[in-house]
C-alpha positions as a Markdown table, in Angstrom:
| # | Residue | x | y | z |
|---|---|---|---|---|
| 1 | Met | 121.8 | -227.7 | -7.7 |
| 2 | Ile | 118.4 | -227.3 | -8.8 |
| 3 | Lys | 117.5 | -230.0 | -11.4 |
| 4 | Val | 115.1 | -228.9 | -14.6 |
| 5 | Lys | 113.0 | -232.0 | -15.7 |
| 6 | Arg | 111.1 | -230.2 | -18.3 |
| 7 | Leu | 110.5 | -227.2 | -20.8 |
| 8 | Gly | 107.6 | -225.3 | -20.3 |
| 9 | His | 107.1 | -222.1 | -22.9 |
| 10 | Ala | 109.0 | -219.3 | -24.7 |
| 11 | Thr | 108.2 | -215.7 | -24.4 |
| 12 | Ile | 108.9 | -214.4 | -27.7 |
| 13 | Ala | 108.3 | -210.9 | -28.8 |
| 14 | Thr | 106.3 | -209.9 | -32.4 |
| 15 | Pro | 105.9 | -205.8 | -33.4 |
| 16 | Asp | 102.5 | -207.5 | -35.3 |
| 17 | Leu | 100.6 | -209.7 | -32.9 |
| 18 | Glu | 98.1 | -210.5 | -34.7 |
| 19 | Ala | 99.8 | -211.6 | -37.5 |
| 20 | Gln | 101.7 | -213.9 | -35.5 |
| 21 | Val | 98.6 | -215.4 | -34.0 |
| 22 | Asp | 97.7 | -216.0 | -36.9 |
| 23 | Tyr | 100.7 | -218.0 | -38.1 |
| 24 | Tyr | 101.1 | -220.2 | -34.9 |
| 25 | Gly | 97.2 | -220.9 | -34.6 |
| 26 | Arg | 95.7 | -221.3 | -38.3 |
| 27 | Leu | 99.0 | -222.6 | -39.7 |
| 28 | Leu | 100.6 | -224.8 | -36.6 |
| 29 | Gly | 97.4 | -225.4 | -35.0 |
| 30 | Leu | 98.5 | -224.0 | -31.5 |
| 31 | Ser | 95.6 | -223.6 | -29.3 |
| 32 | Val | 95.3 | -219.9 | -28.0 |
| 33 | Ile | 94.6 | -220.5 | -24.2 |
| 34 | Glu | 94.9 | -217.2 | -22.9 |
| 35 | Arg | 94.8 | -213.4 | -24.6 |
| 36 | Ser | 95.2 | -209.6 | -23.5 |
| 37 | Lys | 95.2 | -206.1 | -25.7 |
| 38 | Asp | 99.2 | -206.8 | -25.3 |
| 39 | Arg | 100.0 | -210.9 | -25.0 |
| 40 | Val | 98.8 | -213.9 | -25.7 |
| 41 | Phe | 99.4 | -217.4 | -24.3 |
| 42 | Leu | 99.2 | -219.9 | -27.0 |
| 43 | Gly | 99.6 | -224.0 | -26.0 |
| 44 | Ser | 99.1 | -227.9 | -27.8 |
| 45 | Lys | 95.7 | -229.2 | -28.2 |
| 46 | Gln | 96.5 | -231.3 | -24.5 |
| 47 | Gly | 96.8 | -228.4 | -23.0 |
| 48 | Leu | 100.2 | -227.9 | -22.7 |
| 49 | Glu | 101.5 | -223.7 | -22.8 |
| 50 | Ala | 104.6 | -223.5 | -25.9 |
| 51 | Ile | 104.6 | -219.6 | -26.6 |
| 52 | Glu | 103.5 | -216.5 | -24.5 |
| 53 | Leu | 103.3 | -213.9 | -27.7 |
| 54 | Val | 103.8 | -210.3 | -26.5 |
| 55 | Lys | 104.5 | -206.9 | -28.1 |
| 56 | Gly | 108.4 | -205.8 | -28.8 |
| 57 | Lys | 111.5 | -206.1 | -31.3 |
| 58 | Pro | 111.0 | -209.3 | -33.7 |
| 59 | Asn | 112.4 | -212.6 | -32.7 |
| 60 | Asp | 113.7 | -211.5 | -29.4 |
| 61 | Leu | 113.6 | -214.2 | -26.6 |
| 62 | Lys | 112.1 | -212.1 | -24.2 |
| 63 | Arg | 112.2 | -214.9 | -21.2 |
| 64 | Val | 112.2 | -219.1 | -20.9 |
| 65 | Ser | 110.0 | -221.4 | -17.6 |
| 66 | Phe | 111.6 | -224.8 | -17.3 |
| 67 | Gln | 109.1 | -227.0 | -14.7 |
| 68 | Ile | 111.3 | -228.4 | -11.7 |
| 69 | Ala | 110.3 | -231.5 | -9.9 |
| 70 | Pro | 105.9 | -231.3 | -8.1 |
| 71 | Gly | 106.2 | -230.6 | -4.6 |
| 72 | Thr | 109.4 | -228.2 | -4.4 |
| 73 | Asp | 109.4 | -225.6 | -1.7 |
| 74 | Leu | 110.3 | -222.5 | -4.2 |
| 75 | Gly | 110.9 | -220.8 | -1.1 |
| 76 | Asp | 114.2 | -223.3 | -0.6 |
| 77 | Val | 114.7 | -222.7 | -4.3 |
| 78 | Val | 115.5 | -219.0 | -3.2 |
| 79 | Lys | 117.5 | -220.2 | -0.8 |
| 80 | Glu | 119.7 | -222.4 | -2.8 |
| 81 | Leu | 120.2 | -220.1 | -5.3 |
| 82 | Gly | 121.1 | -217.1 | -2.9 |
| 83 | Lys | 124.0 | -219.5 | -1.7 |
| 84 | Met | 125.2 | -220.1 | -5.4 |
| 85 | Gly | 125.3 | -216.2 | -5.6 |
| 86 | Ile | 122.5 | -215.7 | -7.7 |
| 87 | Lys | 119.6 | -213.2 | -7.2 |
| 88 | Ala | 116.1 | -215.0 | -7.4 |
| 89 | Glu | 112.8 | -214.0 | -6.3 |
| 90 | Arg | 109.3 | -215.3 | -6.3 |
| 91 | Arg | 107.3 | -213.9 | -9.1 |
| 92 | Lys | 103.4 | -214.8 | -9.3 |
| 93 | Asp | 100.6 | -215.6 | -11.9 |
| 94 | Val | 103.6 | -216.2 | -14.5 |
| 95 | Ser | 101.1 | -217.4 | -17.1 |
| 96 | Pro | 97.4 | -219.6 | -17.2 |
| 97 | Gly | 98.6 | -222.7 | -15.9 |
| 98 | Val | 101.7 | -221.1 | -13.6 |
| 99 | Ala | 101.0 | -219.5 | -10.6 |
| 100 | Asp | 104.0 | -218.9 | -8.4 |
| 101 | Ala | 107.5 | -219.4 | -9.4 |
| 102 | Val | 111.2 | -218.2 | -9.3 |
| 103 | Thr | 112.9 | -215.7 | -11.4 |
| 104 | Leu | 116.0 | -215.5 | -12.5 |
| 105 | Glu | 118.9 | -214.5 | -15.0 |
| 106 | Asp | 121.3 | -216.7 | -17.0 |
| 107 | Pro | 124.6 | -215.4 | -17.6 |
| 108 | Lys | 123.0 | -214.0 | -21.1 |
| 109 | Gly | 120.0 | -212.0 | -19.3 |
| 110 | Thr | 117.0 | -213.5 | -20.4 |
| 111 | Pro | 114.8 | -214.2 | -17.0 |
| 112 | Ile | 114.4 | -217.7 | -16.4 |
| 113 | Asp | 110.9 | -218.9 | -14.3 |
| 114 | Leu | 111.4 | -221.7 | -12.7 |
| 115 | Tyr | 107.9 | -223.5 | -11.2 |
| 116 | Ala | 106.7 | -227.1 | -9.4 |
| 117 | Glu | 103.1 | -227.2 | -9.7 |
| 118 | Tyr | 101.6 | -226.8 | -13.6 |
| 119 | Lys | 97.6 | -226.7 | -13.9 |
| 120 | Phe | 97.0 | -228.1 | -17.5 |
| 121 | Ala | 94.4 | -225.3 | -19.6 |
| 122 | Lys | 91.6 | -227.2 | -20.7 |
| 123 | Arg | 91.8 | -229.6 | -24.3 |
| 124 | Asp | 90.7 | -228.3 | -27.6 |
| 125 | Glu | 88.9 | -230.9 | -29.4 |
| 126 | Thr | 89.2 | -228.8 | -32.6 |
| 127 | Pro | 90.5 | -230.7 | -35.3 |
| 128 | Asn | 93.5 | -230.0 | -37.0 |
| 129 | Ile | 95.5 | -230.8 | -40.0 |
| 130 | Phe | 98.6 | -231.9 | -38.0 |
| 131 | Asn | 98.7 | -231.2 | -34.4 |
| 132 | Ile | 101.7 | -230.4 | -31.4 |
| 133 | Leu | 102.3 | -232.1 | -29.1 |
| 134 | Lys | 105.3 | -229.4 | -26.9 |
| 135 | Leu | 107.3 | -227.1 | -27.0 |
| 136 | Gly | 110.9 | -228.8 | -27.9 |
| 137 | His | 113.7 | -226.4 | -27.6 |
| 138 | Val | 115.3 | -223.3 | -27.9 |
| 139 | Ala | 118.7 | -222.7 | -29.8 |
| 140 | Tyr | 120.5 | -219.4 | -28.8 |
| 141 | Arg | 123.5 | -217.5 | -30.4 |
| 142 | Val | 126.1 | -216.2 | -27.1 |
| 143 | Leu | 128.9 | -215.2 | -26.8 |
| 144 | Asp | 130.6 | -216.9 | -24.8 |
| 145 | Val | 129.1 | -220.9 | -24.7 |
| 146 | Gln | 131.5 | -221.7 | -22.2 |
| 147 | Gln | 130.4 | -219.5 | -19.8 |
| 148 | Ile | 126.7 | -221.0 | -20.4 |
| 149 | Val | 127.6 | -224.1 | -20.7 |
| 150 | Lys | 128.5 | -224.0 | -16.4 |
| 151 | Phe | 125.6 | -222.3 | -15.3 |
| 152 | Tyr | 122.9 | -224.5 | -17.0 |
| 153 | Ser | 124.9 | -227.5 | -15.8 |
| 154 | Glu | 125.9 | -226.4 | -12.4 |
| 155 | Val | 122.6 | -224.0 | -11.2 |
| 156 | Leu | 119.8 | -226.1 | -13.1 |
| 157 | Gly | 121.1 | -229.3 | -13.5 |
| 158 | Phe | 121.2 | -230.0 | -17.3 |
| 159 | Arg | 123.8 | -232.7 | -18.7 |
| 160 | Val | 126.0 | -232.1 | -22.0 |
| 161 | Ser | 124.5 | -234.5 | -24.9 |
| 162 | Asp | 126.9 | -233.3 | -27.5 |
| 163 | Trp | 129.1 | -230.5 | -28.9 |
| 164 | Arg | 129.6 | -229.4 | -32.7 |
| 165 | Gly | 133.7 | -228.2 | -32.0 |
| 166 | Asp | 133.5 | -225.7 | -29.3 |
| 167 | Phe | 131.5 | -223.6 | -30.6 |
| 168 | Phe | 127.7 | -224.9 | -30.9 |
| 169 | Val | 126.5 | -227.4 | -27.5 |
| 170 | Phe | 123.4 | -230.0 | -27.0 |
| 171 | Met | 122.1 | -230.1 | -23.5 |
| 172 | Arg | 119.2 | -231.6 | -22.2 |
| 173 | Cys | 117.3 | -232.0 | -19.3 |
| 174 | Asn | 115.5 | -235.2 | -19.9 |
| 175 | Thr | 115.3 | -238.1 | -22.2 |
| 176 | Asp | 115.4 | -235.9 | -24.7 |
| 177 | His | 118.5 | -235.4 | -26.8 |
| 178 | His | 118.3 | -231.2 | -26.3 |
| 179 | Thr | 116.0 | -228.8 | -24.5 |
| 180 | Leu | 118.8 | -226.4 | -25.0 |
| 181 | Asn | 121.1 | -225.2 | -27.8 |
| 182 | Phe | 123.5 | -222.5 | -27.8 |
| 183 | Ile | 126.0 | -221.7 | -30.6 |
| 184 | Ile | 129.2 | -219.0 | -30.6 |
| 185 | Asp | 128.0 | -215.6 | -32.7 |
| 186 | Glu | 128.8 | -212.5 | -33.1 |
| 187 | Lys | 125.1 | -210.9 | -31.6 |
| 188 | Pro | 123.4 | -212.7 | -29.5 |
| 189 | Gln | 119.8 | -213.6 | -29.9 |
| 190 | Leu | 117.1 | -216.2 | -30.7 |
| 191 | His | 118.0 | -218.5 | -33.2 |
| 192 | His | 115.4 | -221.1 | -33.2 |
| 193 | Ile | 112.4 | -223.0 | -31.2 |
| 194 | Ala | 111.2 | -226.5 | -31.6 |
| 195 | Phe | 107.9 | -228.3 | -31.6 |
| 196 | Glu | 107.0 | -232.0 | -31.3 |
| 197 | Val | 104.8 | -233.7 | -33.2 |
| 198 | Leu | 103.8 | -237.2 | -32.2 |
| 199 | Asp | 105.5 | -238.9 | -35.7 |
| 200 | Trp | 106.8 | -238.7 | -39.1 |
| 201 | Ala | 103.2 | -238.8 | -40.8 |
| 202 | Glu | 102.7 | -235.6 | -38.8 |
| 203 | Ile | 106.0 | -234.0 | -40.5 |
| 204 | His | 104.3 | -235.1 | -44.1 |
| 205 | Lys | 101.5 | -233.3 | -43.3 |
| 206 | Ala | 103.1 | -230.3 | -42.0 |
| 207 | Val | 105.2 | -229.9 | -45.3 |
| 208 | Asp | 101.8 | -230.5 | -47.6 |
| 209 | Tyr | 100.2 | -228.0 | -45.6 |
| 210 | Leu | 102.0 | -225.0 | -45.3 |
| 211 | Ala | 103.9 | -225.7 | -48.9 |
| 212 | His | 99.9 | -225.1 | -49.7 |
| 213 | Asn | 99.9 | -221.5 | -47.4 |
| 214 | Lys | 103.1 | -220.7 | -49.3 |
| 215 | Val | 105.5 | -221.7 | -46.9 |
| 216 | His | 107.8 | -224.0 | -48.7 |
| 217 | Leu | 110.6 | -226.0 | -48.4 |
| 218 | Val | 114.1 | -225.1 | -50.3 |
| 219 | Trp | 116.4 | -227.0 | -48.4 |
| 220 | Gly | 116.3 | -230.7 | -47.5 |
| 221 | Pro | 115.1 | -233.3 | -45.8 |
| 222 | Gly | 118.2 | -234.6 | -44.6 |
| 223 | Arg | 119.6 | -236.3 | -41.4 |
| 224 | His | 121.6 | -234.3 | -39.2 |
| 225 | Val | 123.7 | -236.3 | -37.8 |
| 226 | Ile | 123.6 | -234.8 | -33.7 |
| 227 | Gly | 120.4 | -236.0 | -32.1 |
| 228 | His | 119.9 | -237.7 | -35.0 |
| 229 | Asn | 117.2 | -235.1 | -36.8 |
| 230 | Val | 116.0 | -235.2 | -40.3 |
| 231 | Ala | 115.5 | -231.6 | -41.1 |
| 232 | Gly | 114.4 | -229.5 | -44.2 |
| 233 | Arg | 114.0 | -225.8 | -43.9 |
| 234 | Cys | 111.5 | -223.4 | -45.7 |
| 235 | Ala | 111.1 | -219.7 | -47.2 |
| 236 | Gly | 108.7 | -217.7 | -47.3 |
| 237 | Thr | 107.8 | -216.3 | -43.7 |
| 238 | Gly | 111.0 | -216.0 | -42.0 |
| 239 | Val | 110.8 | -219.5 | -39.9 |
| 240 | Arg | 112.6 | -222.4 | -39.1 |
| 241 | Arg | 110.4 | -225.6 | -38.0 |
| 242 | Cys | 111.9 | -229.1 | -37.4 |
| 243 | Arg | 110.7 | -232.5 | -35.3 |
| 244 | Asp | 112.0 | -234.1 | -32.5 |
| 245 | Asn | 115.7 | -234.6 | -31.5 |
| 246 | Gly | 116.8 | -238.3 | -30.4 |
| 247 | Asn | 116.5 | -239.8 | -26.9 |
| 248 | Val | 119.3 | -240.7 | -24.2 |
| 249 | Pro | 119.3 | -243.1 | -22.0 |
| 250 | Glu | 118.5 | -241.0 | -18.5 |
| 251 | Ala | 115.0 | -242.5 | -16.6 |
| 252 | Gln | 113.4 | -244.5 | -19.4 |
| 253 | Ala | 115.1 | -244.5 | -22.7 |
| 254 | Phe | 115.2 | -245.9 | -25.8 |
| 255 | Gln | 118.4 | -246.2 | -27.2 |
| 256 | Arg | 121.7 | -247.8 | -25.8 |
| 257 | Pro | 123.8 | -245.8 | -23.8 |
| 258 | Lys | 124.9 | -242.4 | -25.6 |
| 259 | His | 127.8 | -241.3 | -25.1 |
| 260 | Arg | 128.8 | -237.6 | -25.5 |
| 261 | Thr | 130.4 | -236.8 | -28.3 |
| 262 | Val | 132.4 | -233.8 | -30.0 |
| 263 | Trp | 131.8 | -233.6 | -33.6 |
| 264 | Lys | 134.4 | -232.0 | -35.9 |
| 265 | Arg | 133.8 | -229.9 | -38.4 |
| 266 | Ser | 134.2 | -231.5 | -42.1 |
| 267 | Pro | 134.8 | -230.0 | -45.4 |
| 268 | Arg | 132.1 | -229.1 | -47.7 |
| 269 | Leu | 131.3 | -227.1 | -51.0 |
| 270 | Pro | 129.6 | -224.2 | -51.0 |
| 271 | Val | 125.2 | -225.0 | -51.1 |
| 272 | Arg | 123.1 | -223.0 | -53.0 |
| 273 | Val | 119.6 | -222.3 | -52.3 |
| 274 | His | 117.3 | -220.7 | -55.0 |
| 275 | Gly | 120.7 | -219.3 | -56.3 |
| 276 | Glu | 121.6 | -217.7 | -53.0 |
| 277 | Ser | 124.8 | -219.1 | -51.0 |
| 278 | Glu | 124.8 | -221.0 | -47.9 |
| 279 | Thr | 126.6 | -218.0 | -46.5 |
| 280 | Ala | 124.3 | -214.8 | -47.8 |
| 281 | Leu | 121.5 | -216.8 | -46.2 |
| 282 | Ala | 123.1 | -217.2 | -43.0 |
| 283 | Gln | 124.1 | -213.2 | -42.4 |
| 284 | Asp | 119.7 | -212.7 | -42.9 |
| 285 | Ser | 119.0 | -212.9 | -39.2 |
| 286 | Ser | 114.9 | -213.8 | -40.2 |
| 287 | Phe | 115.6 | -216.4 | -42.3 |
| 288 | Gln | 117.8 | -217.9 | -39.4 |
| 289 | Val | 115.5 | -217.8 | -36.6 |
| 290 | Gly | 112.7 | -220.6 | -36.2 |
| 291 | Ile | 110.5 | -223.0 | -35.5 |
| 292 | Ser | 110.7 | -226.8 | -34.9 |
| 293 | Ile | 108.5 | -229.7 | -34.8 |
| 294 | Ala | 109.8 | -233.2 | -33.5 |
| 295 | Cys | 108.3 | -236.9 | -33.2 |
| 296 | Asp | 109.5 | -240.1 | -31.9 |
| 297 | Cys | 109.7 | -242.4 | -34.6 |
| 298 | Gly | 110.2 | -245.7 | -33.4 |
| 299 | Val | 112.4 | -248.6 | -35.0 |
| 300 | Ser | 114.1 | -251.4 | -34.7 |
| 301 | Asp | 117.1 | -249.9 | -32.5 |
| 302 | Gly | 115.0 | -247.3 | -30.3 |
| 303 | Thr | 113.6 | -244.4 | -31.2 |
| 304 | Arg | 114.7 | -241.8 | -33.1 |
| 305 | Lys | 114.2 | -238.1 | -33.4 |
| 306 | Leu | 113.3 | -237.0 | -37.0 |
| 307 | Gln | 113.5 | -233.1 | -37.8 |
| 308 | Thr | 111.9 | -230.5 | -40.1 |
| 309 | Asn | 113.3 | -227.0 | -40.6 |
| 310 | Phe | 110.9 | -223.9 | -41.6 |
| 311 | Ile | 112.1 | -220.2 | -41.5 |
| 312 | Leu | 109.6 | -218.3 | -39.0 |
| 313 | Gly | 108.8 | -214.7 | -39.8 |
């Protein structure tokens, strides 16, 4: 079994490359690391790649990358995957920071790049209203959640942090509560992506700045039970954003040992957002697909994660 250590960058398609570069760059504060005619790499000010934008259908997750232990022989990774019956091949020049990787596909057909060595981009000292530290997690709608969990657990070493019933799973590869989310849906597609920031003050600044740019909260903020996230939702650009998810006690953890939990549905009243029902919003894919911003907030009983969600266009 291969053991993923962290989430790298996600490749997302868009029919309007310039508009998305403006959104991720000017509004979210990501730095352009490399740019060509048909694709753009953006990352944190510290030099961590987060997003690769390419031309294509909107909100299409084209591929995702993960880092495994530095020093790992990628040839051995190909052989190990072969023993498990998984076709894999080497891929060169994956991104500005990844020169060599192993490429395979997960059960839903998304290409995965595994790399051992990463070269940080040059640090960007340009001031910004708020600062994203890294890509925090990727959430995806799938037909068969159990099949996906089996693959990521047995092949890539992910662990299950929590379940919501039997239809929504939270999986981790390190001390973050979740790096991947998978939820059952009749139409497989990207659900949202998440970015991490330093603390609650950053989220506060982000909310103010986005509102100033006509991206307004229409729901929340409120705390998610799973992952200890504080969340809100805003419309205007079709983006969803969040702030941070909770830690679990592996390697260096901040909380007492956390036991995996299966959360059940609870009866609730219909929710309306500016005259639209929650059901109607759920049927609007442009409203659902989103981005998240995350942070660690130290409290007396450990580090808790806060999340604020916005709608991503």
